[in-house]
RODO-2510 file (C-alpha; in nm, 4 decimals, decimal comma):
residues 330
     n   res          X          Y          Z
     1     x     9,3898     5,3567    11,6260
     2     x     9,3369     5,6157    11,9420
     3     x     9,1079     5,5593    12,1962
     4     x     8,9559     5,8031    12,4413
     5     x     8,7439     5,8094    12,7340
     6     x     8,3721     5,7965    12,6562
     7     x     8,2340     6,0806    12,8172
     8     x     8,3226     6,1801    13,1660
     9     x     8,3483     5,7637    13,2309
    10     x     8,6709     5,5468    13,2630
    11     x     8,6082     5,3156    12,9932
    12     x     8,8118     5,4282    12,6421
    13     x     8,6940     5,3449    12,2956
    14     x     8,8650     5,3543    11,9971
    15     x     8,8197     5,6844    11,8052
    16     x     8,6157     5,5108    11,5308
    17     x     8,3608     5,2575    11,6396
    18     x     8,2037     5,0251    11,3419
    19     x     7,8180     5,0307    11,3410
    20     x     7,6470     4,7028    11,1821
    21     x     7,3341     4,7877    11,0425
    22     x     7,3978     4,6678    10,7371
    23     x     7,4816     4,3141    10,8850
    24     x     7,1672     4,0504    10,7676
    25     x     7,0467     4,2122    10,4612
    26     x     7,2596     4,4366    10,3125
    27     x     7,5436     4,2161    10,3836
    28     x     7,5442     3,8255    10,4160
    29     x     7,6764     3,6732    10,6867
    30     x     8,0094     3,5974    10,5086
    31     x     8,0550     3,9384    10,3878
    32     x     7,9667     4,1014    10,7484
    33     x     8,2195     3,8929    10,8446
    34     x     8,4757     4,0588    10,6292
    35     x     8,3924     4,3676    10,7264
    36     x     8,4380     4,3335    11,1085
    37     x     8,7789     4,1570    11,0158
    38     x     8,8836     4,4563    10,8740
    39     x     8,7320     4,6575    11,0855
    40     x     8,9301     4,4969    11,3858
    41     x     9,2632     4,4741    11,1690
    42     x     9,2222     4,8430    11,1172
    43     x     9,2304     4,9099    11,5083
    44     x     8,8049     4,9397    11,5535
    45     x     8,7235     4,7858    11,9240
    46     x     8,4107     5,0116    11,9538
    47     x     8,1181     4,7783    11,7587
    48     x     7,7532     4,9472    11,8110
    49     x     7,4100     4,7341    11,6835
    50     x     7,1098     4,7180    11,7912
    51     x     6,8318     4,4963    11,8334
    52     x     6,5813     4,6043    11,5477
    53     x     6,8602     4,5757    11,2915
    54     x     6,9109     4,4415    11,0135
    55     x     6,8366     4,8665    10,8880
    56     x     6,5443     4,7985    10,6427
    57     x     6,4259     4,4771    10,7550
    58     x     6,0713     4,4059    10,9322
    59     x     5,9808     4,2427    11,2890
    60     x     6,0708     3,9006    11,0660
    61     x     6,4594     3,9833    11,0623
    62     x     6,4533     4,1537    11,3726
    63     x     6,8005     4,0470    11,6056
    64     x     6,9389     3,9222    11,2867
    65     x     7,2124     4,1816    11,2852
    66     x     7,3052     4,0753    11,6234
    67     x     7,3288     3,7284    11,6073
    68     x     7,5512     3,7549    11,3106
    69     x     7,8109     3,9640    11,5543
    70     x     7,7629     3,7115    11,8349
    71     x     7,8724     3,4511    11,6074
    72     x     8,1769     3,6177    11,4967
    73     x     8,2666     3,7645    11,8931
    74     x     8,2537     3,3786    12,0127
    75     x     8,6604     3,3621    12,1323
    76     x     8,7106     3,7188    12,1009
    77     x     8,4365     3,9227    12,3480
    78     x     8,6694     4,0829    12,5601
    79     x     8,8628     4,2224    12,2569
    80     x     8,5627     4,4309    12,1984
    81     x     8,3390     4,7310    12,3593
    82     x     8,0326     4,6021    12,2204
    83     x     7,7557     4,8853    12,2325
    84     x     7,3296     4,7468    12,1384
    85     x     6,9934     4,9390    12,1866
    86     x     6,6625     4,8385    12,2294
    87     x     6,3005     5,0703    12,2036
    88     x     6,1979     5,0067    11,9137
    89     x     5,9525     4,6707    11,8142
    90     x     6,0952     4,3202    11,8298
    91     x     5,7369     4,1411    11,8048
    92     x     5,4006     4,1577    11,7479
    93     x     5,2887     4,2155    12,1003
    94     x     5,1663     4,5828    12,1986
    95     x     5,4672     4,5690    12,5424
    96     x     5,7370     4,4976    12,2797
    97     x     5,8537     4,7807    12,2050
    98     x     5,9545     5,1623    12,4509
    99     x     6,1081     5,1945    12,7174
   100     x     5,9107     5,0441    12,9693
   101     x     6,0094     4,8089    13,2569
   102     x     5,8893     4,5371    13,0785
   103     x     6,0352     4,5504    12,6928
   104     x     6,3897     4,6972    12,8446
   105     x     6,4353     4,3731    13,1360
   106     x     6,3158     4,1735    12,8188
   107     x     6,5136     4,3003    12,5616
   108     x     6,8320     4,2801    12,7484
   109     x     6,8281     3,9535    12,7889
   110     x     6,7482     3,8488    12,3979
   111     x     7,0159     4,0660    12,3342
   112     x     7,2666     3,9159    12,5553
   113     x     7,1312     3,5834    12,4104
   114     x     7,1724     3,6587    12,0288
   115     x     7,5429     3,8041    12,1435
   116     x     7,6586     3,5647    12,2616
   117     x     7,7597     3,7438    12,6008
   118     x     7,7373     3,7791    12,9473
   119     x     7,7730     4,1793    12,9487
   120     x     7,6698     4,4839    12,7589
   121     x     7,9520     4,7441    12,7718
   122     x     7,6903     4,9870    12,6385
   123     x     7,3132     4,9694    12,6436
   124     x     7,1313     5,2297    12,4622
   125     x     6,7868     5,3310    12,4572
   126     x     6,6918     5,3984    12,0814
   127     x     6,4956     5,6924    12,0826
   128     x     6,2491     5,8823    12,3235
   129     x     5,9222     5,6731    12,4169
   130     x     5,7025     5,9462    12,4961
   131     x     5,4840     5,6720    12,6763
   132     x     5,6894     5,5452    12,9672
   133     x     5,8101     5,8052    13,2595
   134     x     6,1289     5,8267    13,2534
   135     x     6,2183     5,7456    13,6149
   136     x     6,0411     5,3661    13,4865
   137     x     6,3416     5,3724    13,2640
   138     x     6,5856     5,4864    13,4815
   139     x     6,4999     5,2461    13,7737
   140     x     6,5034     4,9232    13,5069
   141     x     6,8364     5,0587    13,3876
   142     x     6,9640     5,1038    13,6803
   143     x     6,8618     4,7316    13,7477
   144     x     7,0335     4,5782    13,5002
   145     x     7,3236     4,7914    13,5775
   146     x     7,3347     4,6582    13,9218
   147     x     7,2625     4,3053    13,8151
   148     x     7,5996     4,2885    13,5799
   149     x     7,4360     4,2821    13,2611
   150     x     7,5418     4,6208    13,1255
   151     x     7,8461     4,8077    13,2407
   152     x     7,7238     5,1687    13,0833
   153     x     7,3472     5,3209    12,9499
   154     x     7,3392     5,5983    12,6758
   155     x     7,0754     5,7640    12,4548
   156     x     7,0585     5,7472    12,0727
   157     x     6,7831     6,0211    11,9042
   158     x     6,6838     6,2089    12,2367
   159     x     6,7253     6,5467    12,1487
   160     x     6,8865     6,7951    12,4416
   161     x     6,6010     6,8721    12,6424
   162     x     6,4997     6,4701    12,6639
   163     x     6,8887     6,4095    12,7828
   164     x     6,8628     6,7279    13,0424
   165     x     6,5634     6,6025    13,1995
   166     x     6,6832     6,2057    13,2252
   167     x     7,0046     6,3636    13,3581
   168     x     6,8142     6,5759    13,6101
   169     x     6,5903     6,2580    13,7638
   170     x     6,9385     6,0406    13,7505
   171     x     7,0787     6,2940    13,9818
   172     x     6,7734     6,3206    14,1977
   173     x     6,7109     5,9854    14,2221
   174     x     7,0489     5,8535    14,2613
   175     x     7,0277     5,6360    13,9641
   176     x     7,1928     5,5070    13,6692
   177     x     7,2840     5,8217    13,4231
   178     x     7,3363     5,8080    13,0711
   179     x     7,7320     5,8445    12,9409
   180     x     7,6949     5,8564    12,5974
   181     x     7,4390     6,0446    12,3128
   182     x     7,3658     5,8776    11,9299
   183     x     7,3092     6,1646    11,7245
   184     x     7,2582     6,1937    11,3651
   185     x     7,5687     6,4476    11,2593
   186     x     7,7715     6,4841    10,9350
   187     x     7,8303     6,8042    10,7307
   188     x     7,5024     6,7607    10,5848
   189     x     7,3107     6,7496    10,8745
   190     x     7,4104     6,9653    11,2052
   191     x     7,1417     7,0522    11,3893
   192     x     7,2560     6,8648    11,7228
   193     x     7,5188     7,1245    11,7487
   194     x     7,2973     7,4172    11,8797
   195     x     7,1723     7,2902    12,1977
   196     x     7,3177     6,8755    12,2232
   197     x     7,6621     6,9124    12,1649
   198     x     7,6995     7,2313    12,3996
   199     x     7,4992     6,9864    12,6900
   200     x     7,6926     6,7025    12,6092
   201     x     8,0131     6,8478    12,6886
   202     x     7,9172     7,0676    12,9993
   203     x     7,7365     6,7318    13,1442
   204     x     8,0415     6,4926    13,0474
   205     x     7,8679     6,2504    12,7814
   206     x     8,0122     6,0640    12,5285
   207     x     7,8944     6,1556    12,1472
   208     x     7,9019     5,8679    11,9295
   209     x     7,7384     6,0074    11,6135
   210     x     7,5774     5,8354    11,3264
   211     x     7,5347     5,8502    10,9947
   212     x     7,8993     6,0478    10,9055
   213     x     7,8350     6,0120    10,5537
   214     x     7,5066     6,1102    10,5310
   215     x     7,3579     5,7924    10,4653
   216     x     7,6100     5,7790    10,1353
   217     x     7,5786     6,0901    10,0331
   218     x     7,9581     6,1774    10,1000
   219     x     8,0438     5,8847     9,9934
   220     x     8,0439     6,0707     9,6455
   221     x     7,9290     5,7864     9,4588
   222     x     7,5577     5,9032     9,3881
   223     x     7,4656     6,1345     9,0961
   224     x     7,1476     6,3318     9,1520
   225     x     7,0674     6,2904     8,7221
   226     x     7,0123     5,8984     8,8168
   227     x     6,7676     5,7491     9,0350
   228     x     6,9757     5,5534     9,3460
   229     x     7,1771     5,2575     9,2700
   230     x     6,9971     4,9243     9,4125
   231     x     7,1693     4,8024     9,7778
   232     x     7,2115     5,0691     9,8962
   233     x     7,0536     5,2829    10,1918
   234     x     6,7951     5,4924     9,9508
   235     x     6,7115     5,1784     9,7910
   236     x     6,7197     4,9425    10,1226
   237     x     6,3709     4,7973    10,1929
   238     x     6,1768     4,9397    10,4664
   239     x     6,4624     5,2170    10,5218
   240     x     6,4539     5,3610    10,1352
   241     x     6,2165     5,6284    10,1584
   242     x     6,3443     5,7741    10,4834
   243     x     6,6726     5,8439    10,3404
   244     x     6,6090     5,9875    10,0160
   245     x     6,3994     6,2123    10,2508
   246     x     6,6850     6,2966    10,4336
   247     x     6,9082     6,3199    10,1605
   248     x     6,8629     6,3320     9,7985
   249     x     6,7751     6,6906     9,7469
   250     x     6,9769     6,8998     9,4846
   251     x     7,0590     7,1399     9,7642
   252     x     7,2414     6,8707     9,9022
   253     x     7,3947     6,7208     9,5686
   254     x     7,4859     7,0911     9,5246
   255     x     7,6858     7,0997     9,8320
   256     x     7,8799     6,7395     9,7847
   257     x     7,9835     6,8795     9,4774
   258     x     8,1756     7,1357     9,6499
   259     x     8,3145     6,9620     9,9329
   260     x     8,4054     6,6888     9,6347
   261     x     8,6505     6,9801     9,4983
   262     x     8,7890     7,0593     9,8544
   263     x     8,8482     6,6929     9,8950
   264     x     9,0552     6,6744     9,5506
   265     x     9,2362     7,0159     9,6499
   266     x     9,3683     6,8036     9,9381
   267     x     9,4341     6,4831     9,7532
   268     x     9,2101     6,2981     9,9762
   269     x     8,8818     6,0630     9,9414
   270     x     8,5622     6,2747    10,0347
   271     x     8,4419     5,9697    10,2714
   272     x     8,8554     6,0420    10,4667
   273     x     8,7596     6,4210    10,4253
   274     x     8,3873     6,4023    10,6029
   275     x     8,4593     6,1578    10,9067
   276     x     8,7724     6,3959    10,9398
   277     x     8,5466     6,6732    11,0151
   278     x     8,3080     6,4573    11,2413
   279     x     8,6004     6,3614    11,4200
   280     x     8,7548     6,7101    11,4698
   281     x     8,4485     6,8735    11,6709
   282     x     8,5041     6,8984    12,0401
   283     x     8,2016     6,7193    12,1378
   284     x     8,2420     6,4109    11,9515
   285     x     8,4031     6,1048    12,1155
   286     x     8,3514     5,8577    11,8338
   287     x     8,1878     5,8467    11,4888
   288     x     8,0459     5,5333    11,3613
   289     x     8,1203     5,4380    11,0237
   290     x     7,9864     5,1428    10,8356
   291     x     8,0323     4,9835    10,4772
   292     x     7,8407     4,7272    10,2789
   293     x     8,1875     4,6216    10,1430
   294     x     8,5186     4,5426    10,3469
   295     x     8,7187     4,7914    10,0848
   296     x     8,4960     5,0972    10,1702
   297     x     8,6688     5,1075    10,5103
   298     x     8,9467     5,2413    10,3476
   299     x     8,9114     5,5685    10,2738
   300     x     8,7304     5,5880    10,6381
   301     x     8,9781     5,4713    10,8244
   302     x     9,1753     5,6873    10,7112
   303     x     9,0134     5,9677    10,8785
   304     x     9,1690     5,9127    11,2337
   305     x     9,5449     6,0398    11,0374
   306     x     9,3852     6,3451    10,8448
   307     x     9,4470     6,6789    11,1026
   308     x     9,1804     7,0061    10,9413
   309     x     9,4089     7,3332    11,0123
   310     x     9,2112     7,6207    11,1429
   311     x     9,1366     7,7952    10,7571
   312     x     9,0332     7,4193    10,6406
   313     x     8,7847     7,3614    10,9092
   314     x     8,6552     7,7530    10,8627
   315     x     8,5962     7,6877    10,4623
   316     x     8,4053     7,3254    10,5477
   317     x     8,2139     7,5064    10,7893
   318     x     8,1022     7,8064    10,6122
   319     x     8,0173     7,5427    10,3107
   320     x     7,7848     7,4020    10,5420
   321     x     7,7281     7,6296    10,7662
   322     x     7,3151     7,5971    10,6533
   323     x     7,2988     7,2514    10,7423
   324     x     7,3244     7,3907    11,1037
   325     x     6,9276     7,5317    11,0504
   326     x     6,7707     7,2261    10,9681
   327     x     6,4743     7,0814    11,0657
   328     x     6,5269     6,9261    11,4403
   329     x     6,3696     6,5709    11,3207
   330     x     6,5848     6,2914    11,3506
***
């Protein structure tokens, strides 16, 4: 497994990152541990989670994923780079969410406790909080970095202008700056290429995109003539409607059919081709891959060894260029 720098920092992370949002609802703890074991065997040392996970859960299930990950990390914490996030609702009180100083300080300590660690390598805002001044957020993050609880900070689901403004305020106020961005990105959602990727390249911000398989649609296992199979993201609790709206569309199934044919020509699995294409983007540091079973990682792990020549890269670009002009929803 190759390791690369996270943006302009000195931190090196594996070329693939394992996402854990399936742990605790879609996957029980035994299966979650098996997925982590397979990822580690494959050379992945970069793990991503969030305080609100598992995906599809409710306020009653928040923190469950971090707890599972924390138990697995016991005795081997130093062998991994661990990323988590805050901003989403973690309790019933109005201050149990957002990017206020109160919530960030509470959320960091809660994540440290659940993960069973003294520090978080990468602490990310899970989304933009329009109700909290960015200066307040940055000062709180600066404090947790100076306290040694967090090593680096980043964002997820930020628009380019939101990240640019935050970087400017960090420079002006001499506060910690965001060194990573985590956008949704795949062959079926390329909106972020227009503004976010150029900004990240110019500013030295690492990009760790999620959903490189479009919620599983780019696995090729779904059929448009049949309803989504139980157990996947298209039927999973509170996340089902969101994923169906994002990807369960006729034009996307048409594109998947075309991409499946390309993968067959190459003699590779469609997930391998899809993740390799994301890896080939100059702005991308490490795509976040996920699984609900350990064996699903085989195809995505293979992506690090698949090099796309110029002709193939251009062909995939032409097949999916319309998704570069999608809506700006995240």
